[in-house]
C-alpha positions in Angstrom: 5.9 12.2 -103.6 4.0 10.3 -106.2 5.4 7.0 -107.5 4.2 4.9 -110.4 4.9 1.2 -110.2 4.5 -1.1 -113.3 4.6 -4.8 -112.6 4.0 -8.1 -114.2 3.0 -11.1 -112.1 4.7 -14.4 -112.7 2.2 -16.8 -114.2 4.1 -19.7 -112.6 3.0 -18.5 -109.2 -0.5 -19.8 -108.4 -3.4 -17.7 -107.5 -3.5 -19.5 -104.2 0.1 -18.5 -103.5 -0.7 -14.9 -104.3 -3.8 -14.9 -102.0 -1.7 -16.4 -99.2 0.8 -13.6 -99.7 -2.0 -11.0 -99.2 -3.1 -12.8 -96.0 0.5 -12.9 -94.7 0.9 -9.2 -95.3 -2.5 -8.4 -93.7 -1.8 -10.5 -90.7 1.6 -8.9 -90.3 -0.1 -5.5 -90.4 1.8 -4.6 -93.6 -1.1 -4.3 -96.0 -2.5 -1.8 -96.5 0.7 0.0 -95.6 0.5 2.6 -92.9 3.1 5.0 -94.3 2.0 4.9 -97.9 -1.2 6.1 -99.6 -2.2 3.6 -102.3 -4.0 5.7 -104.8 -4.6 3.0 -107.4 -3.8 -0.7 -107.4 -4.9 -2.2 -110.8 -4.4 -5.5 -112.5 -5.2 -6.6 -116.1 -6.5 -10.0 -117.3 -2.9 -10.6 -118.5 -1.5 -10.3 -115.0 0.3 -7.0 -115.4 -0.7 -3.9 -113.6 0.1 -0.6 -112.0 0.2 0.8 -108.5 0.1 4.5 -107.9 1.5 5.5 -104.5 1.9 8.6 -102.4 5.0 8.2 -100.2 7.5 10.4 -98.4 10.6 8.4 -99.2 12.0 6.0 -101.8 12.7 3.6 -98.9 9.0 3.4 -98.2 8.3 2.4 -101.8 11.2 0.0 -101.9 9.8 -1.7 -98.7 6.4 -1.8 -100.3 7.5 -3.8 -103.3 9.9 -5.9 -101.3 7.2 -7.0 -98.8 5.4 -8.6 -101.8 8.6 -10.3 -102.9 9.2 -11.6 -99.4 5.7 -12.8 -98.8 5.7 -14.6 -102.2 9.1 -15.2 -103.7 9.0 -15.0 -107.5 5.6 -13.2 -107.5 6.9 -10.7 -110.1 8.3 -11.4 -113.6 9.4 -7.7 -113.6 8.8 -4.4 -112.0 9.5 -0.7 -112.8 9.2 2.1 -110.3 9.6 5.8 -110.9 8.6 9.2 -109.5 5.6 10.6 -111.3 3.6 13.8 -111.5 0.4 14.9 -113.1 0.7 15.8 -116.8 -0.7 19.2 -116.2 2.2 20.0 -113.9 4.7 18.7 -116.3 3.3 20.7 -119.2 3.3 23.9 -117.1 7.0 23.3 -116.2 7.9 22.5 -119.8 6.2 25.7 -121.0 8.2 27.8 -118.4 11.4 26.2 -119.5 10.7 26.9 -123.1 10.0 30.5 -122.3 13.3 30.8 -120.4 15.5 29.0 -122.9 13.8 30.4 -126.1 14.9 27.6 -128.5 15.7 28.7 -132.0 
């Protein structure tokens, strides 16, 4: 399943603390995660970003974001996570629904 995560980093957490979190996760063998395919992991100059993941379960995705929270408490100002799919697939599904329902 494809998941899209939107997140905002907490500017009160230093860059050093964030880098230490990466090192903690790497040394624990948690990053990159074995059971998740990280398709994209992007950040903006304003410290918000997205992570696009392929994962088999919601639990895997929950563990992924919680490992960051555990390695660096307060790292995120906010997060949003949702299932996602390519727009082309969504348009095809919508088209089929419209044909079946035939709205007036």
